[in-house]
Every structure is written in structure tokens, then in C-alpha cells.
C-alpha positions as CSV (number, residue, x, y, z in Angstrom):
1,X,107.3,105.0,111.2
2,X,105.7,102.2,109.2
3,X,107.4,99.0,108.0
4,X,106.6,97.1,104.9
5,X,106.3,93.4,104.8
6,X,107.4,91.6,101.7
7,X,105.5,88.8,100.0
8,X,107.7,86.3,101.7
9,X,106.7,87.7,105.1
10,X,110.0,89.3,106.0
11,X,110.1,92.9,107.2
12,X,111.7,95.4,104.9
13,X,113.4,98.6,106.0
14,X,111.1,101.2,107.7
15,X,109.5,103.6,105.3
16,X,108.7,107.1,106.7
17,X,105.1,108.2,106.3
18,X,104.6,111.9,106.8
19,X,101.5,113.7,108.2
20,X,101.0,117.2,107.2
21,X,101.3,119.1,110.5
22,X,100.7,122.4,108.8
23,X,98.1,123.6,106.3
24,X,97.7,126.4,103.9
25,X,94.2,127.8,103.2
26,X,93.7,128.8,99.6
27,X,90.7,131.0,99.0
28,X,90.3,131.8,95.3
29,X,93.9,132.6,94.8
30,X,94.6,133.6,91.2
31,X,97.2,131.2,89.8
32,X,97.1,132.4,86.2
33,X,100.6,133.5,86.9
34,X,102.8,132.0,89.7
35,X,101.4,132.8,93.2
36,X,102.8,132.0,96.6
37,X,100.7,129.4,98.3
38,X,103.1,128.3,101.1
39,X,105.5,130.7,102.9
40,X,108.3,128.5,104.2
41,X,110.0,129.2,107.5
42,X,113.5,130.6,106.8
43,X,116.0,127.7,106.1
44,X,113.3,125.0,106.0
45,X,112.3,122.9,103.1
46,X,108.6,122.1,102.5
47,X,107.3,118.6,102.0
48,X,103.9,118.8,100.4
49,X,102.0,115.8,101.8
50,X,98.4,116.1,100.5
51,X,96.3,118.5,98.6
52,X,92.5,119.1,98.4
53,X,91.4,121.8,96.0
54,X,89.5,122.8,92.9
55,X,90.4,125.1,90.1
56,X,88.0,127.6,88.5
57,X,88.9,126.6,84.9
58,X,90.0,123.3,83.4
59,X,93.8,123.2,83.7
60,X,96.8,121.5,85.2
61,X,98.5,122.9,88.2
62,X,102.2,122.9,89.0
63,X,103.8,123.5,92.4
64,X,107.2,125.0,92.2
65,X,109.9,126.8,94.3
66,X,109.5,130.6,94.2
67,X,113.2,131.5,93.6
68,X,114.3,128.9,91.2
69,X,110.9,128.1,89.6
70,X,111.8,124.4,90.0
71,X,108.7,122.3,89.4
72,X,108.4,119.5,92.0
73,X,104.8,118.4,91.6
74,X,102.5,118.6,88.5
75,X,98.8,117.5,88.5
76,X,97.2,116.0,85.4
77,X,94.6,118.1,83.6
78,X,91.8,118.9,86.1
79,X,88.1,119.7,85.3
80,X,86.8,123.1,86.4
81,X,85.0,123.4,89.8
82,X,85.6,119.8,90.7
83,X,87.1,118.9,94.1
84,X,90.3,116.8,94.0
85,X,92.1,115.1,96.9
86,X,95.6,113.8,96.3
87,X,97.9,112.1,98.7
88,X,101.4,112.7,97.3
89,X,104.1,110.1,97.0
90,X,102.1,107.3,98.7
91,X,102.2,109.2,102.0
92,X,105.8,110.1,101.6
93,X,105.0,113.5,100.2
94,X,106.9,115.5,97.7
95,X,109.9,117.3,99.0
96,X,110.6,120.7,97.4
97,X,114.2,120.8,96.0
98,X,115.2,123.8,98.0
99,X,114.4,125.8,101.1
100,X,112.0,128.3,99.5
101,X,108.4,129.4,99.4
102,X,106.1,127.3,97.3
103,X,104.1,128.7,94.3
104,X,101.2,127.3,92.3
105,X,100.8,128.0,88.6
106,X,97.9,127.0,86.4
107,X,98.1,126.1,82.7
108,X,95.1,128.3,82.0
109,X,93.6,131.5,83.6
110,X,92.3,130.1,86.9
111,X,92.1,130.5,90.6
112,X,92.6,127.7,93.2
113,X,90.5,127.1,96.3
114,X,91.2,124.5,98.9
115,X,93.8,123.3,101.4
116,X,97.4,122.1,101.2
117,X,98.9,120.0,103.9
118,X,102.6,120.0,104.4
119,X,105.5,119.7,106.9
120,X,108.8,121.5,107.1
121,X,112.2,120.0,107.7
């Protein structure tokens, strides 16, 4: 666990930094409609920690829960066939709002290729 030091030099409360101890390999998965990219362990909630991927067409990508379709992370518009690496939430990750599989959905007809790093809790 990391601590943060304030400008006055005093230590603030510990802030958890998460490492993605699991990964999901995405090999040209069509996300023109919602597609499962992480299958969660039953009863576990996924914390998406980092992503490294490209999309085949210029688009934005949302990550959402499969059952409720609740969006919990949205990228800005991305250029086609350009690799992007994003550390989510300053290392704290983005916690899915429910114990559920995670889907990706593109704003245009596209496929996604890359890796998602996550942890379950």
C-alpha cells in the first residue's frame, strides 16, 4: 500500500494501488455490438486496472457490465490501428459496479486487439 505525502510533508492516509494480477487477451474481437472481454469468477467484482489495445476503426470504447449494461469506463475517441495504453484511476483502477462479466462496445463497427489487466475482489 502506498502513502501520499502532502505539501506540508505530513503523511496522508494510505491509498491502495492495484496491480492487475490477471489478464484478458483480446485477439480481434468484434465489438460492433457488446462482446464479453472478461468472464468474472462467480460472485467476484472486476477492477479494471490497465488496458493496452487498438481498435480497427476510429471509435470510442465503453466497458460495461454484461447483465445491467452499466458503463463504468469510457475511452475518448481513438484513432484506428493505433496502440493505446491507459492506467485507470491513477493506479486505483475502475471497479465494475456489480459482480458480472465485462463487455466492450465500440461506437463504430470495429474489433479490439490487445490486453486488459484486472483483479477480482
